[in-house]
All heavy atoms as an XYZ file, in Angstrom:
779
protein
N       0.805     -1.193      0.000
C       0.000      0.000      0.000
C       0.853      1.264      0.000
O       0.410      2.285     -0.487
C      -0.932      0.023      1.213
C      -2.111     -0.899      1.055
S      -3.341     -0.838      2.357
C      -3.363      0.829      2.897
N       2.060      1.189      0.512
C       2.905      2.380      0.565
C       3.322      2.838     -0.821
O       3.447      4.022     -1.070
C       4.144      2.111      1.414
C       3.828      1.896      2.866
C       5.061      1.515      3.655
O       6.113      1.260      3.093
N       4.925      1.465      4.963
N       3.523      1.916     -1.726
C       3.965      2.271     -3.065
C       2.837      2.607     -4.020
O       3.082      3.057     -5.145
N       1.599      2.424     -3.594
C       0.481      2.651     -4.492
C       0.333      4.122     -4.868
O       0.176      4.450     -6.050
C      -0.827      2.152     -3.863
C      -2.036      2.518     -4.667
C      -2.352      1.790     -5.800
C      -2.824      3.600     -4.323
C      -3.449      2.127     -6.566
C      -3.918      3.948     -5.076
C      -4.231      3.203     -6.193
N       0.355      5.009     -3.894
C       0.089      6.434     -4.153
C       1.059      7.043     -5.168
O       0.610      7.694     -6.120
C       0.096      7.212     -2.848
N       2.369      6.870     -5.033
C       3.271      7.467     -6.026
C       3.060      6.910     -7.439
O       3.076      7.666     -8.416
C       4.666      7.113     -5.516
C       4.508      6.796     -4.087
C       3.123      6.283     -3.924
N       2.819      5.618     -7.535
C       2.595      5.025     -8.855
C       1.264      5.474     -9.451
O       1.162      5.751    -10.644
C       2.631      3.496     -8.767
C       3.997      2.892     -8.455
C       3.872      1.395     -8.230
C       4.973      3.180     -9.586
N       0.244      5.570     -8.613
C      -1.066      5.986     -9.100
C      -1.038      7.435     -9.569
O      -1.664      7.783    -10.576
C      -2.121      5.798     -8.006
C      -3.495      6.205     -8.433
C      -4.196      5.418     -9.333
C      -4.071      7.369     -7.969
C      -5.471      5.787     -9.743
C      -5.333      7.748     -8.367
C      -6.036      6.957     -9.262
N      -0.317      8.291     -8.874
C      -0.231      9.708     -9.268
C       0.423      9.884    -10.640
O       0.170     10.866    -11.324
C       0.520     10.496     -8.211
C      -0.277     10.676     -6.947
C       0.408     11.579     -5.944
N      -0.249     11.449     -4.662
C       0.359     11.066     -3.552
N       1.649     10.802     -3.548
N      -0.313     10.967     -2.433
N       1.239      8.922    -11.033
C       1.890      9.000    -12.337
C       0.899      8.772    -13.482
O       1.117      9.271    -14.590
C       3.027      7.971    -12.427
C       4.183      8.279    -11.500
S       5.380      6.935    -11.334
C       5.886      6.663    -13.001
N      -0.194      8.060    -13.231
C      -1.134      7.732    -14.307
C      -2.522      8.316    -14.108
O      -3.376      8.183    -14.982
C      -1.260      6.202    -14.482
C      -1.823      5.555    -13.218
C       0.054      5.591    -14.892
C      -2.283      4.132    -13.404
N      -2.787      8.967    -12.995
C      -4.156      9.389    -12.678
C      -4.771     10.343    -13.695
O      -5.978     10.342    -13.894
C      -4.222     10.014    -11.283
C      -3.535     11.350    -11.167
C      -3.562     11.894     -9.753
O      -4.183     11.283     -8.869
O      -2.947     12.940     -9.532
N      -3.958     11.147    -14.361
C      -4.507     12.095    -15.334
C      -4.800     11.435    -16.689
O      -5.415     12.050    -17.548
C      -3.566     13.283    -15.508
C      -2.168     12.873    -15.936
O      -1.817     11.690    -15.751
O      -1.428     13.733    -16.442
N      -4.391     10.181    -16.869
C      -4.592      9.491    -18.146
C      -5.661      8.409    -18.102
O      -5.915      7.766    -19.110
C      -3.275      8.864    -18.597
C      -2.206      9.907    -18.909
C      -0.960      9.256    -19.400
N      -0.224      8.763    -18.233
C       0.855      8.010    -18.288
N       1.326      7.613    -19.443
N       1.466      7.628    -17.189
N      -6.286      8.193    -16.946
C      -7.276      7.122    -16.838
C      -8.618      7.664    -16.334
O      -8.671      8.689    -15.667
C      -6.793      5.983    -15.912
C      -6.528      6.499    -14.492
C      -5.565      5.315    -16.487
C      -6.199      5.411    -13.497
N      -9.694      6.953    -16.683
C     -11.031      7.310    -16.209
C     -11.522      6.348    -15.131
O     -12.333      6.716    -14.296
C     -12.022      7.290    -17.363
C     -11.748      8.349    -18.403
C     -12.720      8.268    -19.557
O     -13.786      7.647    -19.402
O     -12.397      8.821    -20.615
N     -11.008      5.114    -15.167
C     -11.418      4.104    -14.197
C     -10.209      3.268    -13.805
O      -9.306      3.048    -14.607
C     -12.509      3.218    -14.766
N     -10.203      2.803    -12.565
C      -9.119      1.973    -12.051
C      -9.685      0.594    -11.741
O     -10.483      0.423    -10.826
C      -8.522      2.605    -10.794
C      -7.348      1.857    -10.238
C      -6.114      1.929    -10.838
C      -7.492      1.072     -9.101
C      -5.032      1.246    -10.321
C      -6.416      0.380     -8.585
C      -5.186      0.462     -9.196
N      -9.312     -0.397    -12.529
C      -9.783     -1.769    -12.375
C      -8.726     -2.551    -11.609
O      -7.562     -2.592    -12.015
C     -10.027     -2.399    -13.745
C     -10.470     -3.844    -13.783
C     -11.826     -3.999    -13.119
C     -10.527     -4.334    -15.214
N      -9.137     -3.155    -10.481
C      -8.179     -3.891     -9.658
C      -8.874     -5.054     -8.967
O     -10.098     -5.151     -8.958
C      -7.559     -2.957     -8.620
N      -8.070     -5.928     -8.364
C      -8.650     -7.060     -7.650
C      -8.885     -6.687     -6.181
O      -8.659     -5.564     -5.762
C      -7.769     -8.300     -7.779
C      -6.400     -8.120     -7.131
O      -6.111     -7.027     -6.629
O      -5.635     -9.094     -7.117
N      -9.325     -7.653     -5.406
C      -9.691     -7.407     -4.006
C      -8.525     -6.930     -3.152
O      -8.724     -6.336     -2.105
C     -10.265     -8.677     -3.389
C     -11.634     -8.986     -3.892
C     -12.213    -10.189     -3.149
N     -13.603    -10.332     -3.490
C     -14.102    -11.332     -4.190
N     -13.304    -12.291     -4.624
N     -15.379    -11.379     -4.452
N      -7.325     -7.187     -3.560
C      -6.158     -6.761     -2.795
C      -6.038     -5.246     -2.681
O      -5.377     -4.733     -1.779
N      -6.671     -4.521     -3.586
C      -6.625     -3.059     -3.572
C      -7.842     -2.452     -2.885
O      -8.054     -1.258     -2.951
C      -6.526     -2.527     -5.005
C      -5.186     -2.792     -5.624
C      -4.949     -3.964     -6.339
C      -4.148     -1.891     -5.473
C      -3.718     -4.216     -6.903
C      -2.912     -2.137     -6.036
C      -2.702     -3.299     -6.744
O      -1.479     -3.552     -7.288
N      -8.630     -3.257     -2.208
C      -9.829     -2.763     -1.539
C      -9.494     -2.313     -0.118
O      -9.893     -2.913      0.857
C     -10.911     -3.843     -1.516
C     -12.221     -3.309     -1.005
O     -12.475     -2.116     -1.075
N     -13.039     -4.176     -0.478
N      -8.759     -1.237     -0.017
C      -8.429     -0.624      1.271
C      -8.964      0.802      1.268
O      -9.042      1.446      0.218
C      -6.923     -0.634      1.495
N      -9.330      1.292      2.442
C      -9.894      2.637      2.528
C      -8.936      3.699      2.001
O      -9.350      4.614      1.292
C     -10.276      2.954      3.971
C     -11.448      2.114      4.452
O     -12.239      1.673      3.595
O     -11.567      1.904      5.672
N      -7.658      3.580      2.327
C      -6.672      4.579      1.885
C      -6.558      4.598      0.356
O      -6.478      5.671     -0.252
C      -5.317      4.284      2.512
N      -6.572      3.441     -0.257
C      -6.468      3.358     -1.717
C      -7.737      3.904     -2.364
O      -7.672      4.672     -3.331
C      -6.193      1.907     -2.166
C      -4.769      1.508     -1.744
C      -6.380      1.738     -3.659
C      -4.407      0.076     -2.030
N      -8.881      3.544     -1.824
C     -10.139      4.063     -2.374
C     -10.220      5.586     -2.247
O     -10.712      6.263     -3.138
C     -11.328      3.407     -1.690
C     -11.561      1.990     -2.174
C     -12.887      1.474     -1.664
N     -13.188      0.174     -2.208
C     -13.862     -0.031     -3.330
N     -14.297      0.969     -4.035
N     -14.103     -1.257     -3.762
N      -9.744      6.139     -1.133
C      -9.742      7.599     -0.954
C      -8.817      8.273     -1.966
O      -9.143      9.327     -2.506
C      -9.325      7.949      0.473
C     -10.379      7.610      1.510
C      -9.872      7.731      2.927
O      -8.721      8.174      3.136
O     -10.634      7.371      3.846
N      -7.669      7.684     -2.213
C      -6.717      8.232     -3.189
C      -7.327      8.247     -4.588
O      -7.218      9.219     -5.325
C      -5.440      7.390     -3.184
C      -4.352      7.884     -4.095
C      -3.582      9.050     -3.514
O      -3.475      9.148     -2.295
O      -3.073      9.862     -4.319
N      -8.001      7.168     -4.951
C      -8.631      7.077     -6.268
C      -9.769      8.088     -6.387
O      -9.899      8.769     -7.395
C      -9.137      5.634     -6.509
C      -7.948      4.665     -6.591
C      -9.973      5.545     -7.766
C      -8.337      3.208     -6.567
N     -10.572      8.198     -5.338
C     -11.700      9.140     -5.356
C     -11.222     10.584     -5.418
O     -11.810     11.415     -6.112
C     -12.567      8.939     -4.117
C     -13.811      9.779     -4.108
C     -14.660      9.513     -2.890
O     -14.658      8.382     -2.373
O     -15.326     10.458     -2.443
N     -10.148     10.898     -4.705
C      -9.608     12.260     -4.712
C      -9.122     12.660     -6.101
O      -9.160     13.839     -6.464
C      -8.467     12.374     -3.700
N      -8.689     11.687     -6.891
C      -8.203     11.967     -8.241
C      -9.354     12.078     -9.240
O      -9.138     12.429    -10.403
C      -7.240     10.875     -8.684
N     -10.573     11.771     -8.807
C     -11.711     11.836     -9.714
C     -11.792     10.654    -10.661
O     -12.395     10.736    -11.724
N     -11.195      9.548    -10.263
C     -11.189      8.331    -11.071
C     -12.183      7.347    -10.463
O     -12.313      7.248     -9.247
C      -9.771      7.713    -11.095
C      -9.748      6.401    -11.848
C      -8.779      8.689    -11.701
N     -12.889      6.617    -11.315
C     -13.849      5.630    -10.830
C     -13.117      4.364    -10.408
O     -12.307      3.823    -11.161
C     -14.861      5.304    -11.926
C     -15.908      4.318    -11.487
C     -16.901      4.057    -12.582
C     -17.895      3.029    -12.075
N     -18.900      2.703    -13.053
N     -13.397      3.888     -9.202
C     -12.779      2.661     -8.692
C     -13.665      1.472     -9.022
O     -14.826      1.433     -8.641
C     -12.568      2.759     -7.195
N     -13.113      0.502     -9.736
C     -13.829     -0.725    -10.066
C     -13.091     -1.856     -9.353
O     -12.269     -2.562     -9.937
C     -13.878     -0.968    -11.595
C     -14.720     -2.189    -11.915
C     -14.399      0.260    -12.315
N     -13.377     -1.969     -8.052
C     -12.690     -2.931     -7.196
C     -13.747     -3.721     -6.431
O     -14.570     -3.132     -5.733
C     -11.763     -2.216     -6.188
C     -10.775     -1.303     -6.913
C     -11.021     -3.222     -5.328
C      -9.994     -0.395     -6.005
N     -13.765     -5.046     -6.549
C     -14.747     -5.816     -5.786
C     -14.456     -5.750     -4.285
O     -13.304     -5.632     -3.875
C     -14.590     -7.243     -6.318
C     -13.259     -7.286     -6.954
C     -12.915     -5.889     -7.374
N     -15.505     -5.811     -3.493
C     -15.346     -5.748     -2.046
C     -14.746     -7.040     -1.519
O     -15.012     -8.118     -2.042
C     -16.697     -5.505     -1.386
N     -13.955     -6.913     -0.467
C     -13.403     -8.094      0.176
C     -14.524     -8.849      0.862
O     -15.518     -8.276      1.290
C     -12.363     -7.691      1.228
C     -11.052     -7.239      0.651
C     -10.063     -6.993      1.763
C      -8.728     -6.582      1.206
N      -7.766     -6.301      2.252
N     -14.364    -10.138      0.957
C     -15.385    -10.988      1.541
C     -15.623    -10.615      3.009
O     -16.756    -10.589      3.471
C     -14.980    -12.478      1.425
C     -15.985    -13.373      2.101
C     -14.824    -12.852     -0.030
N     -14.565    -10.279      3.739
C     -14.742     -9.996      5.159
C     -15.498     -8.688      5.400
O     -16.152     -8.524      6.407
C     -13.411     -9.988      5.889
C     -12.453     -8.946      5.381
O     -12.687     -8.293      4.361
N     -11.344     -8.790      6.071
N     -15.429     -7.719      4.491
C     -16.209     -6.487      4.661
C     -17.695     -6.788      4.563
O     -18.496     -6.319      5.346
C     -15.843     -5.464      3.591
C     -14.595     -4.715      3.885
C     -14.485     -3.552      2.960
N     -13.191     -2.930      3.153
C     -12.973     -1.663      2.934
N     -13.913     -0.890      2.487
N     -11.778     -1.154      3.143
N     -18.058     -7.569      3.588
C     -19.478     -7.915      3.436
C     -19.944     -8.757      4.609
O     -21.076     -8.620      5.076
C     -19.681     -8.660      2.120
C     -21.098     -9.004      1.864
C     -21.288     -9.614      0.525
N     -22.676    -10.013      0.385
C     -23.187    -10.503     -0.678
N     -22.444    -10.675     -1.728
N     -24.449    -10.846     -0.718
N     -19.089     -9.624      5.107
C     -19.426    -10.482      6.227
C     -19.772     -9.647      7.455
O     -20.720     -9.958      8.178
C     -18.266    -11.432      6.517
C     -18.586    -12.412      7.619
O     -19.728    -12.688      7.915
N     -17.557    -12.943      8.229
N     -19.043     -8.581      7.709
C     -19.319     -7.728      8.864
C     -20.693     -7.084      8.747
O     -21.443     -7.004      9.726
C     -18.242     -6.650      8.998
C     -16.854     -7.124      9.403
C     -15.870     -5.970      9.345
C     -16.893     -7.714     10.801
N     -21.036     -6.634      7.570
C     -22.345     -6.004      7.366
C     -23.459     -7.026      7.539
O     -24.469     -6.754      8.191
C     -22.399     -5.341      5.980
C     -21.417     -4.186      5.918
C     -23.800     -4.872      5.649
C     -21.173     -3.636      4.544
N     -23.275     -8.211      6.981
C     -24.303     -9.247      7.102
C     -24.491     -9.679      8.552
O     -25.613     -9.916      8.999
C     -23.944    -10.450      6.235
C     -24.113    -10.177      4.760
C     -23.703    -11.342      3.894
O     -23.258    -12.381      4.434
O     -23.827    -11.220      2.671
N     -23.398     -9.750      9.315
C     -23.516    -10.116     10.727
C     -24.263     -9.052     11.505
O     -25.070     -9.360     12.386
C     -22.134    -10.361     11.320
C     -21.557    -11.670     10.848
C     -20.221    -12.065     11.424
N     -19.672    -11.259     12.464
C     -18.366    -11.042     12.617
N     -17.513    -11.556     11.772
N     -17.933    -10.317     13.609
N     -24.015     -7.771     11.191
C     -24.742     -6.694     11.857
C     -26.236     -6.782     11.551
O     -27.072     -6.667     12.452
C     -24.214     -5.323     11.437
C     -25.064     -4.137     11.907
C     -25.042     -4.025     13.423
C     -24.611     -2.859     11.268
N     -26.581     -6.993     10.288
C     -27.993     -7.096      9.921
C     -28.659     -8.279     10.605
O     -29.814     -8.184     11.037
C     -28.143     -7.189      8.407
C     -27.768     -5.917      7.639
C     -27.842     -6.165      6.149
C     -28.648     -4.761      8.038
N     -27.956     -9.388     10.738
C     -28.521    -10.548     11.436
C     -28.751    -10.243     12.910
O     -29.746    -10.673     13.492
C     -27.635    -11.771     11.271
C     -27.745    -12.368      9.892
O     -28.769    -12.227      9.235
N     -26.699    -13.022      9.448
N     -27.846     -9.484     13.529
C     -28.046     -9.102     14.930
C     -29.229     -8.157     15.071
O     -29.983     -8.235     16.036
C     -26.782     -8.451     15.490
C     -25.678     -9.441     15.750
C     -24.459     -8.760     16.316
C     -23.350     -9.764     16.529
N     -22.140     -9.140     17.062
N     -29.392     -7.257     14.112
C     -30.527     -6.338     14.163
C     -31.847     -7.083     13.980
O     -32.872     -6.701     14.535
C     -30.391     -5.251     13.098
C     -29.390     -4.144     13.393
C     -29.263     -3.227     12.190
C     -29.785     -3.363     14.629
N     -31.824     -8.151     13.200
C     -33.052     -8.907     12.958
C     -33.482     -9.714     14.186
O     -34.585    -10.244     14.221
C     -32.892     -9.819     11.748
C     -32.914     -9.044     10.451
C     -32.797     -9.961      9.265
C     -32.824     -9.157      7.984
N     -32.695    -10.013      6.811
N     -32.623     -9.801     15.199
C     -33.041    -10.419     16.453
C     -34.084     -9.561     17.154
O     -34.803    -10.043     18.017
C     -31.845    -10.652     17.382
C     -30.976    -11.788     16.902
O     -31.451    -12.692     16.227
N     -29.710    -11.749     17.255
N     -34.148     -8.292     16.818
C     -35.175     -7.406     17.335
C     -36.421     -7.626     16.472
O     -36.427     -7.330     15.278
C     -34.714     -5.948     17.242
C     -33.562     -5.649     18.124
C     -32.268     -5.989     17.913
C     -33.598     -4.960     19.357
N     -31.492     -5.543     18.935
C     -32.289     -4.904     19.846
C     -34.616     -4.369     20.103
C     -31.965     -4.286     21.028
C     -34.291     -3.751     21.283
C     -32.983     -3.723     21.744
N     -37.457     -8.142     17.065
C     -38.665     -8.501     16.315
C     -39.232     -7.313     15.548
O     -39.684     -7.440     14.411
C     -39.702     -9.052     17.278
C     -40.928     -9.554     16.615
C     -41.848    -10.190     17.618
N     -43.059    -10.638     16.962
C     -44.148    -10.949     17.592
N     -44.196    -10.873     18.894
N     -45.206    -11.344     16.931
N     -39.199     -6.155     16.162
C     -39.756     -4.958     15.527
C     -38.998     -4.597     14.253
O     -39.575     -4.111     13.282
C     -39.710     -3.811     16.528
C     -40.362     -2.564     16.066
C     -40.425     -1.593     17.216
N     -40.926     -0.314     16.778
C     -41.192      0.671     17.602
N     -41.017      0.520     18.894
N     -41.630      1.799     17.145
N     -37.686     -4.831     14.243
C     -36.881     -4.545     13.051
C     -37.124     -5.608     11.987
O     -37.286     -5.296     10.801
C     -35.377     -4.469     13.404
C     -34.525     -4.321     12.161
C     -35.117     -3.316     14.366
N     -37.156     -6.856     12.402
C     -37.300     -7.958     11.445
C     -38.653     -7.936     10.728
O     -38.734     -8.224      9.540
C     -37.107     -9.287     12.161
N     -39.719     -7.575     11.458
C     -41.048     -7.617     10.860
C     -41.528     -6.267     10.341
O     -42.587     -6.186      9.730
C     -42.073     -8.143     11.878
O     -42.028     -7.322     13.041
C     -41.795     -9.580     12.242
N     -40.782     -5.222     10.606
C     -41.090     -3.871     10.132
C     -42.493     -3.429     10.532
O     -43.327     -3.085      9.702
C     -40.901     -3.774      8.616
C     -39.470     -4.025      8.226
C     -39.257     -3.837      6.769
N     -37.853     -4.122      6.467
C     -37.388     -4.263      5.261
N     -38.180     -4.136      4.227
N     -36.121     -4.517      5.078
N     -42.730     -3.437     11.835
C     -44.026     -3.023     12.363
C     -44.323     -1.547     12.103
O     -45.473     -1.157     11.964
C     -44.102     -3.251     13.871
C     -44.357     -4.681     14.269
C     -43.737     -5.223     15.378
C     -45.220     -5.490     13.552
C     -43.968     -6.524     15.761
C     -45.452     -6.795     13.918
C     -44.827     -7.304     15.031
O     -45.066     -8.595     15.398
N     -43.306     -0.721     12.077
C     -43.516      0.720     11.961
C     -44.088      1.085     10.597
O     -43.707      0.532      9.574
C     -42.194      1.451     12.192
C     -41.648      1.180     13.582
O     -42.362      1.457     14.548
O     -40.516      0.682     13.672
N     -44.974      2.066     10.591
C     -45.641      2.453      9.350
C     -44.843      3.463      8.535
O     -44.959      3.524      7.327
C     -47.025      3.011      9.658
C     -47.928      1.958     10.247
C     -49.335      2.436     10.355
C     -50.136      1.390     11.077
N     -51.178      0.816     10.341
N     -44.026      4.270      9.200
C     -43.249      5.278      8.470
C     -41.777      4.902      8.479
O     -41.301      4.238      9.400
C     -43.411      6.678      9.104
O     -42.872      6.658     10.425
C     -44.878      7.095      9.145
N     -41.073      5.349      7.455
C     -39.645      5.018      7.380
C     -38.855      5.719      8.482
O     -37.871      5.184      8.978
C     -39.077      5.341      6.001
C     -38.930      6.798      5.689
C     -38.252      6.990      4.353
C     -38.065      8.471      4.086
N     -37.410      8.730      2.839
N     -39.309      6.921      8.899
C     -38.612      7.639      9.960
C     -38.681      6.869     11.274
O     -37.693      6.754     11.995
C     -39.201      9.045     10.137
C     -38.913      9.989      8.994
C     -39.877      9.838      7.829
O     -40.891      9.113      7.966
O     -39.609     10.431      6.774
N     -39.862      6.337     11.566
C     -40.041      5.563     12.796
C     -39.211      4.276     12.751
O     -38.561      3.901     13.730
C     -41.518      5.235     12.979
O     -41.707      4.447     14.119
N     -39.223      3.612     11.613
C     -38.459      2.367     11.458
C     -36.958      2.627     11.593
O     -36.268      1.938     12.347
C     -38.765      1.726     10.102
C     -37.959      0.488      9.824
C     -38.238     -0.695     10.478
C     -36.920      0.497      8.907
C     -37.512     -1.847     10.234
C     -36.179     -0.634      8.652
C     -36.474     -1.810      9.313
O     -35.744     -2.935      9.074
N     -36.458      3.636     10.885
C     -35.027      3.938     10.949
C     -34.624      4.419     12.338
O     -33.506      4.174     12.786
C     -34.658      4.968      9.886
C     -34.747      4.459      8.447
C     -34.472      5.597      7.463
C     -33.789      3.306      8.211
N     -35.529      5.108     13.018
C     -35.248      5.524     14.397
C     -35.062      4.326     15.302
O     -34.151      4.303     16.136
N     -35.922      3.320     15.151
C     -35.771      2.130     15.979
C     -34.531      1.327     15.586
O     -33.870      0.762     16.451
C     -37.007      1.238     15.917
C     -36.994      0.181     16.980
C     -37.322      0.504     18.277
C     -36.610     -1.110     16.693
C     -37.275     -0.453     19.276
C     -36.557     -2.072     17.677
C     -36.899     -1.741     18.979
N     -34.198      1.307     14.305
C     -32.950      0.647     13.882
C     -31.760      1.338     14.530
O     -30.816      0.687     14.992
C     -32.825      0.639     12.339
C     -31.434      0.226     11.903
C     -33.852     -0.295     11.728
N     -31.796      2.667     14.611
C     -30.723      3.420     15.261
C     -30.638      3.062     16.745
O     -29.543      2.856     17.285
C     -30.932      4.917     15.077
N     -31.787      2.982     17.420
C     -31.782      2.612     18.839
C     -31.241      1.202     19.055
O     -30.444      0.958     19.965
C     -33.201      2.716     19.410
C     -33.740      4.111     19.611
C     -35.212      4.045     20.021
C     -32.933      4.858     20.646
N     -31.649      0.267     18.210
C     -31.158     -1.109     18.328
C     -29.660     -1.165     18.059
O     -28.922     -1.877     18.747
C     -31.911     -2.015     17.358
N     -29.184     -0.392     17.089
C     -27.750     -0.357     16.781
C     -26.954      0.195     17.952
O     -25.876     -0.307     18.282
C     -27.497      0.499     15.538
O     -28.171     -0.028     14.436
N     -27.481      1.235     18.585
C     -26.804      1.820     19.746
C     -26.726      0.810     20.878
O     -25.688      0.657     21.522
C     -27.528      3.105     20.198
C     -27.318      4.204     19.163
C     -27.040      3.556     21.565
C     -28.198      5.416     19.344
N     -27.825      0.092     21.111
C     -27.827     -0.919     22.167
C     -26.805     -2.026     21.881
O     -26.165     -2.529     22.791
C     -29.218     -1.512     22.320
C     -29.310     -2.481     23.464
C     -30.691     -2.522     24.031
C     -30.875     -3.600     25.071
N     -30.175     -3.449     26.268
N     -26.629     -2.390     20.629
C     -25.612     -3.384     20.271
C     -24.201     -2.822     20.385
O     -23.240     -3.543     20.651
C     -25.847     -3.892     18.842
C     -27.081     -4.749     18.622
C     -27.299     -4.985     17.144
C     -26.956     -6.064     19.369
N     -24.049     -1.520     20.183
C     -22.730     -0.865     20.150
C     -22.211     -0.546     21.545
O     -21.001     -0.562     21.773
C     -22.870      0.406     19.316
C     -21.659      1.246     19.212
C     -20.464      0.913     18.647
C     -21.506      2.596     19.660
N     -19.590      1.968     18.711
C     -20.216      3.013     19.328
C     -22.364      3.490     20.304
C     -19.745      4.271     19.635
C     -21.896      4.751     20.593
C     -20.602      5.123     20.263
N     -23.092     -0.270     22.502
C     -22.697      0.168     23.840
C     -21.723     -0.798     24.538
O     -20.742     -0.340     25.117
C     -23.938      0.448     24.714
C     -24.556      1.762     24.277
C     -23.589      0.500     26.198
C     -25.841      2.116     24.970
N     -21.914     -2.119     24.490
C     -20.957     -2.997     25.186
C     -19.516     -2.883     24.666
O     -18.579     -3.140     25.410
C     -21.505     -4.405     24.928
C     -22.942     -4.214     24.639
C     -23.053     -2.888     23.984
N     -19.345     -2.484     23.434
C     -17.999     -2.347     22.884
C     -17.336     -1.046     23.318
O     -16.118     -0.915     23.305
C     -18.027     -2.415     21.352
C     -18.456     -3.756     20.859
C     -19.740     -3.943     20.359
C     -17.600     -4.836     20.897
C     -20.142     -5.188     19.910
C     -18.002     -6.078     20.440
C     -19.277     -6.248     19.954
N     -18.139     -0.065     23.690
C     -17.609      1.244     24.064
C     -17.425      1.361     25.570
O     -16.456      1.936     26.035
C     -18.560      2.354     23.537
C     -18.091      3.721     23.979
C     -18.660      2.291     22.045
N     -18.373      0.830     26.305
C     -18.371      0.991     27.757
C     -18.060     -0.344     28.430
O     -18.799     -1.299     28.283
C     -19.739      1.513     28.218
C     -19.816      1.722     29.692
N     -19.066      2.664     30.332
C     -20.569      1.123     30.640
C     -19.345      2.648     31.621
N     -20.243      1.712     31.834
N     -16.964     -0.375     29.146
C     -16.602     -1.591     29.866
C     -17.267     -1.564     31.230
O     -17.294     -0.549     31.913
C     -15.092     -1.683     30.022
C     -14.372     -1.862     28.705
C     -12.877     -1.982     28.912
O     -12.454     -2.401     29.999
O     -12.151     -1.648     27.972
N     -17.787     -2.705     31.643
C     -18.449     -2.766     32.957
C     -17.523     -3.286     34.013
O     -16.527     -3.879     33.800
C     -19.713     -3.659     32.912
O     -19.328     -4.930     32.428
C     -20.757     -3.017     32.033
């Protein structure tokens, strides 16, 4: 990753899109590509998607989230936010 930025700056003005494999799916590399105004065509790493899917599965343990009882999207998203906070608190606050 250290050598990516200097090499990318050498070609950034000549390309419209950057096609790469999963090895280039790092936040720093994506930020560098976006800052240059180039489209990044990089598939997501399997572990990134896994984290999102695990979070959604934990949220679905809340019956109200899984069945979407709320009638408005604001109410539903508000409860999703509350459930997310409740899941996040143990990682932030040690007992």
